[in-house]
C-alpha positions as CSV (number, residue, x, y, z in Angstrom):
1,X,153.6,146.2,-169.8
2,X,150.1,145.0,-169.4
3,X,151.2,141.9,-170.7
4,X,153.7,141.3,-168.2
5,X,151.8,142.1,-165.4
6,X,148.8,139.9,-166.0
7,X,151.8,136.5,-166.5
8,X,153.1,137.8,-163.3
9,X,149.7,137.8,-161.8
10,X,149.0,134.3,-163.2
11,X,152.3,132.6,-162.0
12,X,151.7,134.0,-158.5
13,X,147.9,132.7,-158.2
14,X,149.4,129.3,-159.5
15,X,152.4,129.6,-156.8
16,X,149.8,130.4,-154.3
17,X,147.2,127.7,-155.2
18,X,150.5,125.1,-155.3
19,X,151.7,126.1,-151.4
20,X,148.3,125.9,-150.5
21,X,147.9,122.6,-151.8
22,X,151.1,121.2,-150.3
23,X,149.7,122.8,-147.1
24,X,147.1,120.9,-146.6
25,X,148.8,117.5,-147.5
26,X,150.9,118.6,-144.3
27,X,147.9,117.7,-142.6
28,X,145.8,114.7,-142.8
29,X,142.6,115.8,-144.0
30,X,139.7,113.3,-144.6
31,X,136.4,115.0,-146.5
32,X,136.8,118.2,-145.7
33,X,138.8,118.2,-142.3
34,X,141.8,117.4,-140.3
35,X,141.9,114.1,-138.8
36,X,138.5,113.0,-140.7
37,X,136.4,116.0,-138.6
38,X,137.8,114.8,-134.8
39,X,138.0,117.5,-132.6
40,X,141.4,117.3,-132.0
41,X,141.1,119.7,-128.3
42,X,138.7,116.6,-127.1
43,X,141.3,114.3,-127.0
44,X,142.9,116.4,-124.3
45,X,139.7,117.8,-122.4
46,X,137.3,115.1,-122.8
47,X,139.9,112.1,-123.2
48,X,138.5,110.3,-126.0
49,X,138.0,110.7,-129.9
50,X,135.0,113.1,-130.5
51,X,133.6,114.4,-133.8
52,X,133.7,117.7,-134.6
53,X,131.1,120.1,-136.7
54,X,132.0,122.5,-139.6
55,X,130.0,124.8,-136.9
56,X,132.9,125.2,-135.1
57,X,135.8,125.4,-137.2
58,X,138.9,127.2,-137.4
59,X,142.0,127.3,-140.5
60,X,145.3,126.6,-139.2
61,X,148.3,125.8,-141.7
62,X,146.2,125.8,-144.6
63,X,143.5,123.0,-143.1
64,X,140.1,123.5,-142.0
65,X,139.7,121.9,-138.0
66,X,136.3,120.8,-136.7
67,X,135.5,120.8,-132.6
68,X,132.7,119.6,-131.1
69,X,131.9,122.8,-129.2
70,X,132.7,126.7,-129.3
71,X,134.7,126.5,-126.2
72,X,137.1,123.5,-128.1
73,X,137.5,125.9,-131.2
74,X,138.5,129.0,-129.0
75,X,140.8,126.8,-127.1
76,X,142.4,125.7,-130.4
77,X,142.3,129.5,-131.8
78,X,144.3,130.8,-128.9
79,X,146.9,128.0,-129.2
80,X,146.8,125.6,-132.0
81,X,150.1,124.4,-131.8
82,X,149.3,123.1,-128.4
83,X,146.5,120.7,-129.7
84,X,147.7,119.9,-133.6
85,X,148.5,116.3,-133.8
86,X,152.0,115.6,-134.4
87,X,153.1,114.4,-138.3
88,X,150.1,116.8,-139.3
89,X,147.7,113.9,-137.8
90,X,149.2,111.7,-140.3
91,X,150.0,108.0,-138.3
92,X,152.8,108.1,-135.9
93,X,153.7,104.7,-136.5
94,X,154.2,105.7,-140.5
95,X,155.9,108.7,-139.9
96,X,158.3,106.8,-138.5
97,X,158.7,104.4,-141.3
98,X,159.1,107.6,-143.9
99,X,155.5,107.6,-144.7
100,X,152.2,109.7,-144.2
101,X,149.4,106.7,-143.8
102,X,145.5,108.1,-142.8
103,X,144.2,107.4,-139.3
104,X,140.6,106.4,-138.4
105,X,140.6,108.9,-135.4
106,X,140.4,106.3,-132.7
107,X,143.8,105.4,-131.9
108,X,145.7,108.2,-130.4
109,X,147.8,108.8,-127.2
110,X,149.2,111.8,-125.6
111,X,152.8,111.7,-124.8
112,X,154.1,115.2,-123.0
113,X,151.4,116.8,-123.5
114,X,151.2,116.1,-127.9
115,X,148.6,113.7,-129.3
116,X,150.0,110.8,-131.5
117,X,147.4,109.5,-133.8
118,X,147.9,105.9,-135.8
119,X,146.7,103.5,-138.9
120,X,145.5,100.6,-136.8
121,X,145.6,98.3,-133.7
122,X,149.0,97.0,-135.0
123,X,150.7,100.3,-135.5
124,X,149.3,101.4,-132.3
125,X,149.6,98.6,-130.2
126,X,152.5,96.7,-131.5
127,X,154.9,99.7,-132.8
128,X,154.0,103.1,-131.1
129,X,153.2,101.8,-127.5
130,X,155.7,99.0,-127.3
131,X,158.3,101.6,-128.3
132,X,156.9,104.9,-128.2
133,X,160.3,106.8,-127.7
134,X,161.8,104.9,-131.2
135,X,158.7,105.9,-132.5
136,X,158.9,109.2,-131.7
137,X,162.4,109.9,-132.5
138,X,162.6,108.5,-136.0
139,X,159.0,110.1,-136.7
140,X,160.4,113.5,-136.2
141,X,163.6,112.8,-138.0
142,X,161.6,111.4,-141.1
143,X,158.9,114.3,-140.8
144,X,161.7,116.9,-141.4
145,X,162.1,115.0,-144.8
146,X,158.6,113.9,-145.5
147,X,156.1,117.0,-144.4
148,X,156.1,118.7,-147.4
149,X,156.0,115.5,-149.6
150,X,152.8,114.5,-151.0
151,X,151.6,111.2,-149.6
152,X,151.1,109.9,-152.8
153,X,154.7,110.2,-153.5
154,X,155.9,108.7,-150.2
């Protein structure tokens, strides 16, 4: 009986570990925080990309988020879904093509209150801004299929 309990516990730990890895890959994490440590609240409040700090951090959906201030950290904690970027912070143009593409954090747009990030000037200007509705529509459809798929498998 003791051996069964140990094996069950081990299997549970492995499953929990695997789900945490997948949860984090649902978000673009560069180094230790989502979106390379940029403060996702600041896009809305300051109107520009602002680096956050580990001093002001929060955990949401299995990932670590950094903020530039205690106020931004608290705003995020009250309503993380309002501030979390579309497609887990992966490139919006990439999501529209069924890919998870890392973003630098400085190519962004807020559409109907939702933050969208892009990976390159070409993806941002010539695809996302030129065809915003189409990119979002395709990104939403693809994200349902790719959100839990490790980026290396896409």
